[in-house]
N, C-alpha and C positions, 0 to 999 in steps of 0.2 A: 448169899447169892452165889451163882456159879462162878468159880474162879479156876483158871488154868494158868500155870506158871511154868514156863520152859527154862531150862538151864543146860549148860554143857557145850555151848558153841565156842568157837575160837578160830585161831589161825592154824592151819595144818598144811603140810607139804603134800603134793600129789603122791598118791599111793598110800597115804597115811589113814588113820582111823580116828573117829570121834564117837562118843556116845552121848546122845541127847536124852534128857529126861523131861517129863511133864508131870507136875504135881497137881492133882485135881481136888476140888472141894466144893461143897455147896449142893451136891446132888449125889444120888446113889450110883456111884461109879460103876459098879458091877452090872448095872442094868442097861448100859449103853455101849454101843460100838464107839471106837475112837479112831481118830485120823491124824496123820501128819501131812501138812501141806508145806510148800516152799514157794518163795517168790524171789526171783533173781532181778537185779536192776533192769528196768525197762521192759520186763516181761510180766505176763499175767500170773496170778497165783495158780499153782498146780497141785493136784493131789499126788502125794508120794506113796503113802502106805495106809492101809486100813486094817483094823483088828476087831473081830467080833467081841461081844460082851464077855464071853467066857475065855477068850483068847485062843479058841480052838481053830479058828480060820483067819487067814491073813491074805491080803492082796497087795500087789506092788505095781507101780508104774513100770513101763518097759525100760525106762532109763536107769532104774535103780535095782531092778530084779537081779538077784544073785549077789548083790553087794551090800544091800541094806537088810536089816532084820528088825521088825517091829515086835514088841512084846509088852506085856502088862502084868502088874501085880495087884490084883483086886483087894488083897488084904492091906496093902499100903496106899491104895488109890493113886498109883503111879503108872505111867506108860513110858516106854523107852524106844529109842531108835538107834541101833548100832549101825554105824556107817563105816564100811571098810572099802579099801581100794578107791579112795576119794579122788575125784578129778576136778580140774578147774571149773568145769561146767556144773559142778555141784554147789558152787558158791551161791549163797542165797540166804535170805532170812527164813528160818524154819519155824512153823507155827503148829501148835497143838490145837485140835479142833474136836468139838463134840456137838451133836445135835440133840438137844434135851427139851422135851415137851414142846416141840414145834419151833424151837428157836435155835439158831446156830451161834455157838460161842467160840471165841478165839482167845488164845493167850497173847502176850505182848511180843512174842517172838524171840528167837535167839539166833545170832548171826554166825554163819559158818563161812569161812573164807579159805579156799584151797589155792595156795600159791607157793611158788618156790622163791 
């Protein structure tokens, strides 16, 4: 079955960097666009970044554009989110997401906390 497993979260100071990873299995990874979402405490889940199946096109939310970079390695069935210049407002649970054969799948999430 489809599985998405995130890793790489943690505590970082404002201005710091983190790299999140998502390991995918159970589907033909290279055939699907992939997304990163996040959900901060008390807020709705929001789309952070999207990457097409080939990795040739990416899109970002206004709040992270210029600071975050989404990428994928189709040979390894992995997706990453490089997060730079982190701000306290980036504190959230980050989720890997895929829409496969008409169904939306989520990982368990990885927590990012930006605090001094």
